[in-house]
N, C-alpha and C positions, 0 to 999 in steps of 0.2 A: 678641204682646204679652200677658203674663200680667197680669191685673188685680192680683192679690195682690202683684206686684212694683212697682206704681206707687207713687209718693209720694202721701201722703193728699191734698194739694191737687190732684195731677194726677188722682186718681180722682174727687173731687168735682166738678172742672171737666168731667170727662168725662160725668159723670151729668148735669150741668147743661147740657150741649151739645144740639144738635139731633140728635145720633146716637141712634137707638132703642135701642141696647144699649151699655153696661150700663144696666139699668133696675131696676124694683122687685125682680125676682127676685134679681139679684146683690146688691143692697143688703140684702135680707132675709137672705142668706147671710152677708154681712158682719156684720149685727147679731148673728146667732147666734155667728159666731166671736168677736166682742168679748165676748159673754156667757160663752162658754167660756174665754177668756182670763182674764177677771176671776175665774171660778171657780178656775182654776189658780192665779191670784195669791193668793187668799185661802188656799188650801191651803197654798201656799208659805210664806205669812206665818205659818201656824200651826205650822210646823216650826222647830226650833232654839230654842225659847223654853221656859224651865223651866215657866213658868205653864201651858203648853199640852202638856206632855210626854206626857200620857196620850192625847192626840189625834194625836201625831206620825206613828205608823205608818199610820193611815188616811189622814191628810192626804198623806203621800207617794204613796200610791196615787192619791187623788183628783186631786193635781196632775198625775200622768202621764195620767190619763184626760182631764182638762181639756185638756192639751196636744194630745193625739191628736184630740180632737174639734175644736179650734181649727184644726188643719191640715185635717181633712177637710172642714170647711165652707169654708175658703178654696179647697180644690180644687174642690168643686161650685159655687162662685160662678163661676169661669171656665167650667166645663162648662155652666153655666146660659146664659151668654152665647154659647158656641158652639152650643148648641141652638137658640136664637133665630136666629143667623145662618144655620143650616141651613134653617129655615123660610122666612126671607127669600129664600134662594137659590131654594127650590122655587117660591115665588110668581113668580119671575123666568123660570122655564122657559117655552118656547114653547108656544103653545096654537092653533096653526094647523090641525091636523088632529085627528079624533077619537082617534087613537093618543097624539098629544101631550097632548091634554086629559087622557086617562086617566092617563098617566105623571105628569103635573103634579099632578093630583088626589091621586094615591097617594103622591106624594113629600111633598106638603103635610100629608096625614094622618099619615104616618110621622114627619114633623117635629113635628107637634102632640103626638104621643105622647112624643117625647124631651123636649119642653118641659113636658110634664106629670110625667115621671119625676124630672127634677132638682129641682123645688121639693118634690116628696114626699120624696126623699132629705133635703132641707133640714129638713123638718117632723120626720122621724125623728131627725135628729141634734139638732135643738133640743129635742125632747122628752127625748132622752137627757141633754142638758145641764141641763135643769130637774131631772131626777131626781138628777143629780150635785150640784147646788147644794143641793137639798133634804137630801141624805144629809149634807153638811156641817152643817147645822142639827141633824140627829139625832145625829151622832157628836160634834159639838163643833168648834169653830173660834176663831180669834183674833178676839174681838168688837170690837177696835179697827178691824177691816176690815168691820165690819157694812154700812156704806154701799155698799162695793164689791160685797158680795155681793147687795145690793139691786138695785144697777144691773145685775148679772149676770141676775137674775131678769126685769128689765124688758126687757133686751136679748135674752134668749132667747125671752121671750114676744112680743116684736116680731117677731123672726125667724120664729118658728112661724106667727103671724098673717099676716105678709107673704108667706110662701111658700104659705099656703093660698090667698090671693088669686090667686096665680099658678096654682095648680092648676085653681081654678074657671073662670078666664078661658080656660083651654085646653081643659077637657073640654066645655065649652059648644059648642066648634067640631068635636068628634069625631063621626065617622059610626059609629065602633065603640061602641055604647052599652053593651056588656057592660064594655069596658075603662073607660069614663067612669063607670059605676056603681060599679065595683070601687075605683077611686081616690077617688071621693067618700066611698065608706065608709071607706076607710082614713084619709083626711083627717079626717073627722068624729070617728072613734074617737080619733085623736091629739089632736084639740082638746079632747074631753071628758075625757080622761085627764090631759093635761099642763096645761092652763091653770089648773084648780083648784088644782093643786100650786104653780104659779108664784105665784098670787094669794095663797095661804096662806103661802108662803115670804116673800113681800114684806111681808105683814102682820106676820109674826114678826119680821122684821128691823126693820121700823119700830117695833114696840113695844120691841125691845130698845134701839133708839137713843134712844127717848123714856123709857126707864127703867121700862117697865111690865112 
């Protein structure tokens, strides 16, 4: 069962159930995907309108990039749940002998690395989405869709922050401290670069809506 193929009501009901996955990681990816979709929408609405003809060429490029990001985030949403299921399976392995205990521990650690890699990929994709949404502000867009672009910034920011929490909770259980430090560094770098851009973009959109 692919999460991306579920009806909206089915997905949220599954999240609300006692099933441990999909959880926050997959929801973070969905948030990012919605933000990318809204960015593509704004770019789409900027094309084919005489008033915004000077922005049409870049808007077409931005639309294509937004659509691609949307699909990539939907894909990682499913892979995040698969990574969690792999860890759950590792915890169920037998631990009756020293050999079994060692194999179980190794499988858990490998699974935790997988559960760290998928939210890091989400972070990277959400940061790309924030850059793309910001570029529409810089190049020009259909300002009647300003609120949609604002929600794109909010969704991408939520996806980025949510994915970061999932990175943090997994690296805390890793024995490979070099791996953990590297992923913490990468995540912190993305937050420091992308979140100010998202906040600035939202502020500019809000000012535009308010006529300032």
